[in-house]
Structures are given as C-alpha cells and as structure tokens.
PDB file of N, H, CA, C and O in Angstrom:
ATOM      1  N   UNK A   1      92.704 109.749 105.009  1.00  0.00           N
ATOM      2  CA  UNK A   1      93.177 109.221 103.752  1.00  0.00           C
ATOM      3  C   UNK A   1      92.865 110.221 102.653  1.00  0.00           C
ATOM      4  O   UNK A   1      91.713 110.349 102.240  1.00  0.00           O
ATOM      5  N   UNK A   2      93.866 110.923 102.181  1.00  0.00           N
ATOM      6  H   UNK A   2      94.803 110.820 102.517  1.00  0.00           H
ATOM      7  CA  UNK A   2      93.656 111.950 101.186  1.00  0.00           C
ATOM      8  C   UNK A   2      93.792 111.483  99.756  1.00  0.00           C
ATOM      9  O   UNK A   2      93.486 112.241  98.836  1.00  0.00           O
ATOM     10  N   UNK A   3      94.243 110.251  99.536  1.00  0.00           N
ATOM     11  H   UNK A   3      94.491 109.635 100.284  1.00  0.00           H
ATOM     12  CA  UNK A   3      94.430 109.789  98.164  1.00  0.00           C
ATOM     13  C   UNK A   3      93.264 108.913  97.732  1.00  0.00           C
ATOM     14  O   UNK A   3      92.642 108.223  98.539  1.00  0.00           O
ATOM     15  N   UNK A   4      92.985 108.965  96.411  1.00  0.00           N
ATOM     16  H   UNK A   4      93.491 109.525  95.755  1.00  0.00           H
ATOM     17  CA  UNK A   4      91.933 108.108  95.879  1.00  0.00           C
ATOM     18  C   UNK A   4      92.464 106.689  95.778  1.00  0.00           C
ATOM     19  O   UNK A   4      93.636 106.472  95.470  1.00  0.00           O
ATOM     20  N   UNK A   5      91.588 105.724  96.042  1.00  0.00           N
ATOM     21  H   UNK A   5      90.636 105.900  96.293  1.00  0.00           H
ATOM     22  CA  UNK A   5      91.998 104.329  96.005  1.00  0.00           C
ATOM     23  C   UNK A   5      91.526 103.669  94.723  1.00  0.00           C
ATOM     24  O   UNK A   5      90.627 104.164  94.042  1.00  0.00           O
ATOM     25  N   UNK A   6      92.147 102.547  94.409  1.00  0.00           N
ATOM     26  H   UNK A   6      92.877 102.145  94.962  1.00  0.00           H
ATOM     27  CA  UNK A   6      91.769 101.782  93.232  1.00  0.00           C
ATOM     28  C   UNK A   6      90.415 101.124  93.492  1.00  0.00           C
ATOM     29  O   UNK A   6      90.256 100.418  94.488  1.00  0.00           O
ATOM     30  N   UNK A   7      89.430 101.347  92.603  1.00  0.00           N
ATOM     31  H   UNK A   7      89.559 101.921  91.794  1.00  0.00           H
ATOM     32  CA  UNK A   7      88.106 100.766  92.839  1.00  0.00           C
ATOM     33  C   UNK A   7      88.097  99.250  92.653  1.00  0.00           C
ATOM     34  O   UNK A   7      88.815  98.710  91.812  1.00  0.00           O
ATOM     35  N   UNK A   8      87.279  98.581  93.444  1.00  0.00           N
ATOM     36  H   UNK A   8      86.695  99.020  94.127  1.00  0.00           H
ATOM     37  CA  UNK A   8      87.119  97.132  93.386  1.00  0.00           C
ATOM     38  C   UNK A   8      85.643  96.842  93.157  1.00  0.00           C
ATOM     39  O   UNK A   8      84.781  97.402  93.834  1.00  0.00           O
ATOM     40  N   UNK A   9      85.354  95.955  92.191  1.00  0.00           N
ATOM     41  H   UNK A   9      86.054  95.500  91.641  1.00  0.00           H
ATOM     42  CA  UNK A   9      83.982  95.553  91.909  1.00  0.00           C
ATOM     43  C   UNK A   9      83.852  94.090  92.294  1.00  0.00           C
ATOM     44  O   UNK A   9      84.548  93.240  91.737  1.00  0.00           O
ATOM     45  N   UNK A  10      82.975  93.785  93.235  1.00  0.00           N
ATOM     46  H   UNK A  10      82.410  94.476  93.687  1.00  0.00           H
ATOM     47  CA  UNK A  10      82.793  92.408  93.674  1.00  0.00           C
ATOM     48  C   UNK A  10      81.959  91.648  92.650  1.00  0.00           C
ATOM     49  O   UNK A  10      81.002  92.185  92.092  1.00  0.00           O
ATOM     50  N   UNK A  11      82.330  90.390  92.410  1.00  0.00           N
ATOM     51  H   UNK A  11      83.107  89.954  92.863  1.00  0.00           H
ATOM     52  CA  UNK A  11      81.610  89.547  91.461  1.00  0.00           C
ATOM     53  C   UNK A  11      80.312  89.064  92.095  1.00  0.00           C
ATOM     54  O   UNK A  11      80.202  88.946  93.316  1.00  0.00           O
ATOM     55  N   UNK A  12      79.334  88.787  91.241  1.00  0.00           N
ATOM     56  H   UNK A  12      79.423  88.883  90.249  1.00  0.00           H
ATOM     57  CA  UNK A  12      78.046  88.297  91.728  1.00  0.00           C
ATOM     58  C   UNK A  12      78.205  86.876  92.262  1.00  0.00           C
ATOM     59  O   UNK A  12      79.090  86.138  91.830  1.00  0.00           O
ATOM     60  N   UNK A  13      77.360  86.505  93.186  1.00  0.00           N
ATOM     61  H   UNK A  13      76.640  87.105  93.537  1.00  0.00           H
ATOM     62  CA  UNK A  13      77.397  85.162  93.745  1.00  0.00           C
ATOM     63  C   UNK A  13      78.184  85.119  95.038  1.00  0.00           C
ATOM     64  O   UNK A  13      78.519  86.148  95.626  1.00  0.00           O
ATOM     65  N   UNK A  14      78.466  83.907  95.462  1.00  0.00           N
ATOM     66  H   UNK A  14      78.194  83.072  94.985  1.00  0.00           H
ATOM     67  CA  UNK A  14      79.148  83.737  96.744  1.00  0.00           C
ATOM     68  C   UNK A  14      80.645  83.519  96.596  1.00  0.00           C
ATOM     69  O   UNK A  14      81.357  83.430  97.596  1.00  0.00           O
ATOM     70  N   UNK A  15      81.131  83.433  95.365  1.00  0.00           N
ATOM     71  H   UNK A  15      80.552  83.506  94.552  1.00  0.00           H
ATOM     72  CA  UNK A  15      82.567  83.230  95.162  1.00  0.00           C
ATOM     73  C   UNK A  15      83.334  84.464  95.628  1.00  0.00           C
ATOM     74  O   UNK A  15      82.858  85.592  95.504  1.00  0.00           O
ATOM     75  N   UNK A  16      84.502  84.234  96.154  1.00  0.00           N
ATOM     76  H   UNK A  16      84.889  83.317  96.254  1.00  0.00           H
ATOM     77  CA  UNK A  16      85.336  85.344  96.624  1.00  0.00           C
ATOM     78  C   UNK A  16      86.176  85.864  95.467  1.00  0.00           C
ATOM     79  O   UNK A  16      87.391  85.667  95.422  1.00  0.00           O
ATOM     80  N   UNK A  17      85.515  86.524  94.543  1.00  0.00           N
ATOM     81  H   UNK A  17      84.529  86.684  94.579  1.00  0.00           H
ATOM     82  CA  UNK A  17      86.196  87.070  93.373  1.00  0.00           C
ATOM     83  C   UNK A  17      85.866  88.543  93.247  1.00  0.00           C
ATOM     84  O   UNK A  17      84.789  88.997  93.633  1.00  0.00           O
ATOM     85  N   UNK A  18      86.819  89.274  92.698  1.00  0.00           N
ATOM     86  H   UNK A  18      87.693  88.905  92.384  1.00  0.00           H
ATOM     87  CA  UNK A  18      86.624  90.705  92.488  1.00  0.00           C
ATOM     88  C   UNK A  18      87.386  91.128  91.246  1.00  0.00           C
ATOM     89  O   UNK A  18      88.316  90.451  90.808  1.00  0.00           O
ATOM     90  N   UNK A  19      86.978  92.255  90.687  1.00  0.00           N
ATOM     91  H   UNK A  19      86.222  92.804  91.043  1.00  0.00           H
ATOM     92  CA  UNK A  19      87.644  92.813  89.511  1.00  0.00           C
ATOM     93  C   UNK A  19      88.216  94.162  89.911  1.00  0.00           C
ATOM     94  O   UNK A  19      87.503  95.024  90.424  1.00  0.00           O
ATOM     95  N   UNK A  20      89.515  94.335  89.669  1.00  0.00           N
ATOM     96  H   UNK A  20      90.094  93.634  89.252  1.00  0.00           H
ATOM     97  CA  UNK A  20      90.150  95.614  89.964  1.00  0.00           C
ATOM     98  C   UNK A  20      90.008  96.534  88.763  1.00  0.00           C
ATOM     99  O   UNK A  20      90.312  96.141  87.636  1.00  0.00           O
ATOM    100  N   UNK A  21      89.562  97.720  88.991  1.00  0.00           N
ATOM    101  H   UNK A  21      89.315  98.039  89.906  1.00  0.00           H
ATOM    102  CA  UNK A  21      89.475  98.728  87.945  1.00  0.00           C
ATOM    103  C   UNK A  21      90.755  99.560  87.973  1.00  0.00           C
ATOM    104  O   UNK A  21      91.444  99.587  88.992  1.00  0.00           O
ATOM    105  N   UNK A  22      91.084 100.235  86.876  1.00  0.00           N
ATOM    106  H   UNK A  22      90.523 100.213  86.048  1.00  0.00           H
ATOM    107  CA  UNK A  22      92.305 101.050  86.874  1.00  0.00           C
ATOM    108  C   UNK A  22      92.265 102.115  87.970  1.00  0.00           C
ATOM    109  O   UNK A  22      91.223 102.714  88.236  1.00  0.00           O
ATOM    110  N   UNK A  23      93.397 102.332  88.587  1.00  0.00           N
ATOM    111  H   UNK A  23      94.243 101.845  88.371  1.00  0.00           H
ATOM    112  CA  UNK A  23      93.508 103.363  89.615  1.00  0.00           C
ATOM    113  C   UNK A  23      93.340 104.737  88.977  1.00  0.00           C
ATOM    114  O   UNK A  23      93.650 104.904  87.797  1.00  0.00           O
ATOM    115  N   UNK A  24      92.863 105.712  89.721  1.00  0.00           N
ATOM    116  H   UNK A  24      92.611 105.576  90.679  1.00  0.00           H
ATOM    117  CA  UNK A  24      92.687 107.062  89.175  1.00  0.00           C
ATOM    118  C   UNK A  24      94.005 107.635  88.658  1.00  0.00           C
ATOM    119  O   UNK A  24      95.059 107.444  89.264  1.00  0.00           O
ATOM    120  N   UNK A  25      93.928 108.335  87.540  1.00  0.00           N
ATOM    121  H   UNK A  25      93.072 108.490  87.048  1.00  0.00           H
ATOM    122  CA  UNK A  25      95.080 109.008  86.916  1.00  0.00           C
ATOM    123  C   UNK A  25      96.181 108.030  86.494  1.00  0.00           C
ATOM    124  O   UNK A  25      97.361 108.379  86.538  1.00  0.00           O
ATOM    125  N   UNK A  26      95.808 106.805  86.085  1.00  0.00           N
ATOM    126  H   UNK A  26      94.849 106.522  86.050  1.00  0.00           H
ATOM    127  CA  UNK A  26      96.781 105.842  85.583  1.00  0.00           C
ATOM    128  C   UNK A  26      96.349 105.348  84.212  1.00  0.00           C
ATOM    129  O   UNK A  26      95.188 105.490  83.828  1.00  0.00           O
ATOM    130  N   UNK A  27      97.287 104.770  83.477  1.00  0.00           N
ATOM    131  H   UNK A  27      98.231 104.655  83.789  1.00  0.00           H
ATOM    132  CA  UNK A  27      97.015 104.204  82.164  1.00  0.00           C
ATOM    133  C   UNK A  27      96.958 102.686  82.321  1.00  0.00           C
ATOM    134  O   UNK A  27      97.956 102.087  82.721  1.00  0.00           O
ATOM    135  N   UNK A  28      95.826 102.041  82.023  1.00  0.00           N
ATOM    136  H   UNK A  28      95.015 102.527  81.698  1.00  0.00           H
ATOM    137  CA  UNK A  28      95.725 100.597  82.208  1.00  0.00           C
ATOM    138  C   UNK A  28      96.471  99.786  81.150  1.00  0.00           C
ATOM    139  O   UNK A  28      96.569  98.566  81.281  1.00  0.00           O
ATOM    140  N   UNK A  29      96.995 100.425  80.112  1.00  0.00           N
ATOM    141  H   UNK A  29      96.915 101.416  80.006  1.00  0.00           H
ATOM    142  CA  UNK A  29      97.725  99.727  79.059  1.00  0.00           C
ATOM    143  C   UNK A  29      99.056  99.224  79.622  1.00  0.00           C
ATOM    144  O   UNK A  29      99.827 100.021  80.157  1.00  0.00           O
ATOM    145  N   UNK A  30      99.354  97.894  79.515  1.00  0.00           N
ATOM    146  H   UNK A  30      98.728  97.247  79.080  1.00  0.00           H
ATOM    147  CA  UNK A  30     100.595  97.378  80.091  1.00  0.00           C
ATOM    148  C   UNK A  30     101.848  97.756  79.313  1.00  0.00           C
ATOM    149  O   UNK A  30     102.957  97.631  79.832  1.00  0.00           O
ATOM    150  N   UNK A  31     101.687  98.220  78.069  1.00  0.00           N
ATOM    151  H   UNK A  31     100.786  98.322  77.648  1.00  0.00           H
ATOM    152  CA  UNK A  31     102.837  98.570  77.242  1.00  0.00           C
ATOM    153  C   UNK A  31     103.021 100.082  77.220  1.00  0.00           C
ATOM    154  O   UNK A  31     102.076 100.809  76.913  1.00  0.00           O
ATOM    155  N   UNK A  32     104.205 100.567  77.536  1.00  0.00           N
ATOM    156  H   UNK A  32     104.972  99.976  77.786  1.00  0.00           H
ATOM    157  CA  UNK A  32     104.415 102.020  77.498  1.00  0.00           C
ATOM    158  C   UNK A  32     104.363 102.528  76.060  1.00  0.00           C
ATOM    159  O   UNK A  32     104.810 101.827  75.152  1.00  0.00           O
ATOM    160  N   UNK A  33     103.834 103.716  75.832  1.00  0.00           N
ATOM    161  H   UNK A  33     103.471 104.285  76.569  1.00  0.00           H
ATOM    162  CA  UNK A  33     103.767 104.251  74.471  1.00  0.00           C
ATOM    163  C   UNK A  33     105.157 104.593  73.945  1.00  0.00           C
ATOM    164  O   UNK A  33     106.034 105.017  74.697  1.00  0.00           O
ATOM    165  N   UNK A  34     105.340 104.402  72.653  1.00  0.00           N
ATOM    166  H   UNK A  34     104.627 104.057  72.042  1.00  0.00           H
ATOM    167  CA  UNK A  34     106.590 104.760  71.993  1.00  0.00           C
ATOM    168  C   UNK A  34     106.367 106.121  71.360  1.00  0.00           C
ATOM    169  O   UNK A  34     105.565 106.255  70.436  1.00  0.00           O
ATOM    170  N   UNK A  35     107.071 107.131  71.849  1.00  0.00           N
ATOM    171  H   UNK A  35     107.724 107.023  72.599  1.00  0.00           H
ATOM    172  CA  UNK A  35     106.847 108.496  71.388  1.00  0.00           C
ATOM    173  C   UNK A  35     107.730 108.822  70.191  1.00  0.00           C
ATOM    174  O   UNK A  35     108.892 108.420  70.133  1.00  0.00           O
ATOM    175  N   UNK A  36     107.164 109.555  69.239  1.00  0.00           N
ATOM    176  H   UNK A  36     106.220 109.882  69.287  1.00  0.00           H
ATOM    177  CA  UNK A  36     107.924 110.037  68.088  1.00  0.00           C
ATOM    178  C   UNK A  36     108.453 111.425  68.400  1.00  0.00           C
ATOM    179  O   UNK A  36     108.032 112.063  69.365  1.00  0.00           O
ATOM    180  N   UNK A  37     109.381 111.885  67.572  1.00  0.00           N
ATOM    181  H   UNK A  37     109.723 111.368  66.788  1.00  0.00           H
ATOM    182  CA  UNK A  37     109.945 113.221  67.773  1.00  0.00           C
ATOM    183  C   UNK A  37     108.913 114.315  67.531  1.00  0.00           C
ATOM    184  O   UNK A  37     108.993 115.387  68.131  1.00  0.00           O
ATOM    185  N   UNK A  38     107.931 114.049  66.643  1.00  0.00           N
ATOM    186  H   UNK A  38     107.867 113.178  66.155  1.00  0.00           H
ATOM    187  CA  UNK A  38     106.926 115.071  66.344  1.00  0.00           C
ATOM    188  C   UNK A  38     105.901 115.224  67.467  1.00  0.00           C
ATOM    189  O   UNK A  38     105.117 116.172  67.458  1.00  0.00           O
ATOM    190  N   UNK A  39     105.898 114.320  68.415  1.00  0.00           N
ATOM    191  H   UNK A  39     106.536 113.550  68.422  1.00  0.00           H
ATOM    192  CA  UNK A  39     104.985 114.452  69.537  1.00  0.00           C
ATOM    193  C   UNK A  39     103.859 113.447  69.549  1.00  0.00           C
ATOM    194  O   UNK A  39     103.090 113.415  70.510  1.00  0.00           O
ATOM    195  N   UNK A  40     103.724 112.619  68.516  1.00  0.00           N
ATOM    196  H   UNK A  40     104.348 112.645  67.735  1.00  0.00           H
ATOM    197  CA  UNK A  40     102.672 111.615  68.488  1.00  0.00           C
ATOM    198  C   UNK A  40     103.177 110.270  68.969  1.00  0.00           C
ATOM    199  O   UNK A  40     104.327 110.141  69.389  1.00  0.00           O
ATOM    200  N   UNK A  41     102.323 109.283  68.907  1.00  0.00           N
ATOM    201  H   UNK A  41     101.389 109.389  68.566  1.00  0.00           H
ATOM    202  CA  UNK A  41     102.693 107.932  69.306  1.00  0.00           C
ATOM    203  C   UNK A  41     102.982 107.133  68.046  1.00  0.00           C
ATOM    204  O   UNK A  41     102.167 107.102  67.124  1.00  0.00           O
ATOM    205  N   UNK A  42     104.143 106.487  68.004  1.00  0.00           N
ATOM    206  H   UNK A  42     104.805 106.513  68.753  1.00  0.00           H
ATOM    207  CA  UNK A  42     104.565 105.722  66.835  1.00  0.00           C
ATOM    208  C   UNK A  42     103.965 104.325  66.863  1.00  0.00           C
ATOM    209  O   UNK A  42     103.680 103.780  67.930  1.00  0.00           O
ATOM    210  N   UNK A  43     103.777 103.750  65.677  1.00  0.00           N
ATOM    211  H   UNK A  43     104.009 104.192  64.811  1.00  0.00           H
ATOM    212  CA  UNK A  43     103.338 102.366  65.549  1.00  0.00           C
ATOM    213  C   UNK A  43     104.492 101.467  65.980  1.00  0.00           C
ATOM    214  O   UNK A  43     105.615 101.657  65.512  1.00  0.00           O
ATOM    215  N   UNK A  44     104.251 100.496  66.857  1.00  0.00           N
ATOM    216  H   UNK A  44     103.339 100.341  67.238  1.00  0.00           H
ATOM    217  CA  UNK A  44     105.336  99.707  67.441  1.00  0.00           C
ATOM    218  C   UNK A  44     105.745  98.506  66.613  1.00  0.00           C
ATOM    219  O   UNK A  44     106.778  97.903  66.906  1.00  0.00           O
ATOM    220  N   UNK A  45     104.996  98.132  65.603  1.00  0.00           N
ATOM    221  H   UNK A  45     104.158  98.622  65.365  1.00  0.00           H
ATOM    222  CA  UNK A  45     105.372  96.956  64.833  1.00  0.00           C
ATOM    223  C   UNK A  45     104.917  97.057  63.398  1.00  0.00           C
ATOM    224  O   UNK A  45     104.177  97.966  63.022  1.00  0.00           O
ATOM    225  N   UNK A  46     105.372  96.109  62.603  1.00  0.00           N
ATOM    226  H   UNK A  46     105.973  95.371  62.908  1.00  0.00           H
ATOM    227  CA  UNK A  46     104.953  96.071  61.211  1.00  0.00           C
ATOM    228  C   UNK A  46     103.638  95.301  61.113  1.00  0.00           C
ATOM    229  O   UNK A  46     103.073  94.882  62.123  1.00  0.00           O
ATOM    230  N   UNK A  47     103.166  95.123  59.896  1.00  0.00           N
ATOM    231  H   UNK A  47     103.625  95.462  59.075  1.00  0.00           H
ATOM    232  CA  UNK A  47     101.923  94.396  59.681  1.00  0.00           C
ATOM    233  C   UNK A  47     102.068  92.942  60.103  1.00  0.00           C
ATOM    234  O   UNK A  47     103.186  92.460  60.286  1.00  0.00           O
ATOM    235  N   UNK A  48     100.958  92.241  60.258  1.00  0.00           N
ATOM    236  H   UNK A  48     100.050  92.632  60.109  1.00  0.00           H
ATOM    237  CA  UNK A  48     101.030  90.847  60.693  1.00  0.00           C
ATOM    238  C   UNK A  48     101.692  89.969  59.628  1.00  0.00           C
ATOM    239  O   UNK A  48     101.412  90.107  58.437  1.00  0.00           O
ATOM    240  N   UNK A  49     102.558  89.079  60.063  1.00  0.00           N
ATOM    241  H   UNK A  49     102.785  88.966  61.030  1.00  0.00           H
ATOM    242  CA  UNK A  49     103.234  88.171  59.144  1.00  0.00           C
ATOM    243  C   UNK A  49     102.348  86.954  58.891  1.00  0.00           C
ATOM    244  O   UNK A  49     101.340  86.760  59.570  1.00  0.00           O
ATOM    245  N   UNK A  50     102.729  86.138  57.910  1.00  0.00           N
ATOM    246  H   UNK A  50     103.548  86.296  57.357  1.00  0.00           H
ATOM    247  CA  UNK A  50     101.971  84.923  57.596  1.00  0.00           C
ATOM    248  C   UNK A  50     102.005  83.962  58.780  1.00  0.00           C
ATOM    249  O   UNK A  50     101.007  83.303  59.069  1.00  0.00           O
ATOM    250  N   UNK A  51     103.142  83.875  59.464  1.00  0.00           N
ATOM    251  H   UNK A  51     103.953  84.411  59.229  1.00  0.00           H
ATOM    252  CA  UNK A  51     103.259  82.997  60.623  1.00  0.00           C
ATOM    253  C   UNK A  51     102.334  83.454  61.755  1.00  0.00           C
ATOM    254  O   UNK A  51     101.703  82.631  62.418  1.00  0.00           O
ATOM    255  N   UNK A  52     102.260  84.753  61.965  1.00  0.00           N
ATOM    256  H   UNK A  52     102.773  85.421  61.426  1.00  0.00           H
ATOM    257  CA  UNK A  52     101.390  85.274  63.022  1.00  0.00           C
ATOM    258  C   UNK A  52      99.929  84.990  62.707  1.00  0.00           C
ATOM    259  O   UNK A  52      99.157  84.638  63.599  1.00  0.00           O
ATOM    260  N   UNK A  53      99.546  85.143  61.440  1.00  0.00           N
ATOM    261  H   UNK A  53     100.173  85.429  60.716  1.00  0.00           H
ATOM    262  CA  UNK A  53      98.168  84.854  61.042  1.00  0.00           C
ATOM    263  C   UNK A  53      97.839  83.384  61.291  1.00  0.00           C
ATOM    264  O   UNK A  53      96.746  83.067  61.761  1.00  0.00           O
ATOM    265  N   UNK A  54      98.772  82.484  60.982  1.00  0.00           N
ATOM    266  H   UNK A  54      99.660  82.741  60.600  1.00  0.00           H
ATOM    267  CA  UNK A  54      98.555  81.055  61.212  1.00  0.00           C
ATOM    268  C   UNK A  54      98.442  80.760  62.703  1.00  0.00           C
ATOM    269  O   UNK A  54      97.591  79.971  63.112  1.00  0.00           O
ATOM    270  N   UNK A  55      99.282  81.378  63.513  1.00  0.00           N
ATOM    271  H   UNK A  55      99.973  82.019  63.181  1.00  0.00           H
ATOM    272  CA  UNK A  55      99.223  81.157  64.957  1.00  0.00           C
ATOM    273  C   UNK A  55      97.905  81.633  65.546  1.00  0.00           C
ATOM    274  O   UNK A  55      97.388  81.015  66.476  1.00  0.00           O
ATOM    275  N   UNK A  56      97.359  82.708  65.026  1.00  0.00           N
ATOM    276  H   UNK A  56      97.780  83.210  64.270  1.00  0.00           H
ATOM    277  CA  UNK A  56      96.079  83.216  65.526  1.00  0.00           C
ATOM    278  C   UNK A  56      94.917  82.311  65.121  1.00  0.00           C
ATOM    279  O   UNK A  56      93.897  82.278  65.809  1.00  0.00           O
ATOM    280  N   UNK A  57      95.054  81.575  64.011  1.00  0.00           N
ATOM    281  H   UNK A  57      95.883  81.602  63.451  1.00  0.00           H
ATOM    282  CA  UNK A  57      93.980  80.689  63.563  1.00  0.00           C
ATOM    283  C   UNK A  57      94.030  79.333  64.258  1.00  0.00           C
ATOM    284  O   UNK A  57      92.992  78.694  64.434  1.00  0.00           O
ATOM    285  N   UNK A  58      95.218  78.885  64.655  1.00  0.00           N
ATOM    286  H   UNK A  58      96.061  79.404  64.512  1.00  0.00           H
ATOM    287  CA  UNK A  58      95.354  77.580  65.306  1.00  0.00           C
ATOM    288  C   UNK A  58      94.636  77.580  66.646  1.00  0.00           C
ATOM    289  O   UNK A  58      94.591  78.594  67.343  1.00  0.00           O
ATOM    290  N   UNK A  59      94.078  76.429  66.995  1.00  0.00           N
ATOM    291  H   UNK A  59      94.115  75.606  66.429  1.00  0.00           H
ATOM    292  CA  UNK A  59      93.425  76.288  68.290  1.00  0.00           C
ATOM    293  C   UNK A  59      94.203  75.268  69.115  1.00  0.00           C
ATOM    294  O   UNK A  59      94.661  74.260  68.577  1.00  0.00           O
ATOM    295  N   UNK A  60      94.353  75.514  70.390  1.00  0.00           N
ATOM    296  H   UNK A  60      93.980  76.333  70.827  1.00  0.00           H
ATOM    297  CA  UNK A  60      95.039  74.539  71.240  1.00  0.00           C
ATOM    298  C   UNK A  60      94.266  73.216  71.258  1.00  0.00           C
ATOM    299  O   UNK A  60      93.059  73.214  71.017  1.00  0.00           O
ATOM    300  N   UNK A  61      94.928  72.103  71.535  1.00  0.00           N
ATOM    301  H   UNK A  61      95.909  72.105  71.730  1.00  0.00           H
ATOM    302  CA  UNK A  61      94.253  70.800  71.496  1.00  0.00           C
ATOM    303  C   UNK A  61      93.150  70.648  72.541  1.00  0.00           C
ATOM    304  O   UNK A  61      92.273  69.800  72.376  1.00  0.00           O
ATOM    305  N   UNK A  62      93.166  71.432  73.597  1.00  0.00           N
ATOM    306  H   UNK A  62      93.878  72.121  73.732  1.00  0.00           H
ATOM    307  CA  UNK A  62      92.138  71.291  74.628  1.00  0.00           C
ATOM    308  C   UNK A  62      90.855  72.046  74.300  1.00  0.00           C
ATOM    309  O   UNK A  62      89.931  72.051  75.113  1.00  0.00           O
ATOM    310  N   UNK A  63      90.769  72.687  73.127  1.00  0.00           N
ATOM    311  H   UNK A  63      91.520  72.683  72.466  1.00  0.00           H
ATOM    312  CA  UNK A  63      89.534  73.394  72.767  1.00  0.00           C
ATOM    313  C   UNK A  63      88.614  72.494  72.067  1.00  0.00           C
ATOM    314  O   UNK A  63      87.520  72.907  71.684  1.00  0.00           O
TER     315      UNK A  63
END
C-alpha cells in the first residue's frame, strides 16, 4: 500500500464511534474557494442581513 490513508481516531469508552480526520493533501472545507482574477480568494457573500441575525438568535423549541 503506497498511498497514505485517512486517519481515524477512536472515541473513548466502549461505544463504537470514531472521528475521521482530513485525508492527507486534501482541504477539509466543504465549500470550494471562489478565486478572483488577481489570484486571491474572493468573499462569497455580503454582510449579515437583519433576518440572518434574527435566525441566529432564535432557539429551536426543543432547547
């Protein structure tokens, strides 16, 4: 096996749970970067709106 594998960290205790770490030479960010013509990364959105601020403050009824 000549390729590096994605590391796995087992959780403490007897539960069958594990955490996958990012694979070597990969970007763990789920969103691809938006490149500008000058070579940098562009901002993907505008500032937060009033509606977004309200949604972030609201709590679901089960909390």
